[in-house]
C-alpha distance (Angstrom), angle and dihedral (degrees) to the residues before:
residue distance angle dihedral
M1 . . .
I2 3.80 . .
R3 3.79 92.2 .
R4 3.78 96.0 74.4
P5 3.87 96.4 56.5
L6 3.80 88.9 43.4
Y7 3.81 91.5 54.2
I8 3.80 91.2 45.7
A9 3.81 91.8 51.1
F10 3.79 90.3 47.0
G11 3.82 91.2 49.7
V12 3.79 93.1 48.2
T13 3.79 90.7 49.7
L14 3.78 92.0 50.6
G15 3.80 90.3 46.8
V16 3.79 92.9 52.1
L17 3.80 91.5 48.0
A18 3.81 91.5 48.7
V19 3.80 92.3 50.4
R20 3.81 91.5 49.0
Q21 3.80 91.6 50.2
A22 3.80 91.4 47.5
R23 3.81 91.8 51.3
K24 3.78 90.5 48.1
A25 3.82 91.2 51.0
A26 3.80 91.9 46.7
Q27 3.80 90.5 50.5
A28 3.82 90.9 52.0
V29 3.80 94.0 56.4
R30 3.80 97.5 47.5
P31 3.81 110.4 125.0
D32 3.80 94.9 -116.8
N33 3.81 92.1 51.1
V34 3.80 92.2 46.5
A35 3.81 90.6 49.4
A36 3.80 91.6 49.4
S37 3.79 91.0 49.2
L38 3.81 91.9 50.1
A39 3.80 91.2 47.4
D40 3.81 90.7 52.0
R41 3.79 91.7 49.1
A42 3.80 91.6 48.1
R43 3.80 90.6 49.6
M44 3.82 91.7 50.6
F45 3.81 91.3 47.0
R46 3.81 91.9 49.8
E47 3.81 91.4 50.2
E48 3.80 92.2 48.1
V49 3.81 91.6 50.0
R50 3.80 90.2 49.0
V51 3.81 92.7 52.1
L52 3.80 94.8 44.3
S53 3.79 93.4 46.8
A54 3.81 90.8 51.1
E55 3.80 90.1 50.8
R56 3.79 91.5 48.4
E57 3.80 92.2 47.6
T58 3.80 89.7 53.1
E59 3.80 90.6 49.6
L60 3.80 91.7 49.7
R61 3.80 93.7 46.7
T62 3.79 90.4 50.2
A63 3.81 92.5 46.8
L64 3.82 92.1 48.8
G65 3.78 93.8 44.5
L66 3.78 94.3 -118.6
D67 3.78 122.4 150.7
V68 3.80 108.0 -84.4
A69 3.82 94.2 -171.0
G70 3.80 91.8 57.8
N71 3.82 101.2 -126.2
G72 3.78 92.8 158.9
E73 3.79 101.1 -84.0
G74 3.75 119.9 122.7
P75 3.79 140.7 60.1
G76 3.80 96.8 -58.2
S77 3.80 97.6 49.9
R78 3.82 98.7 91.0
């Protein structure tokens, strides 16, 4: 006799959890959220490229014996 209410409560709980997960998934794929996510990823990528290119430029300048401090010496100073 107690099994039936237990199964109903269990079913309702699973139903509520499923609806909450579905709403969460639907919210994640809304166009404005997708656009914001892509913009954040692009911003992070741009920053990472900027940092890595600066590091590589420093390595190349050191390897080529160019002025790292930028006091006007080098091929681009004229």
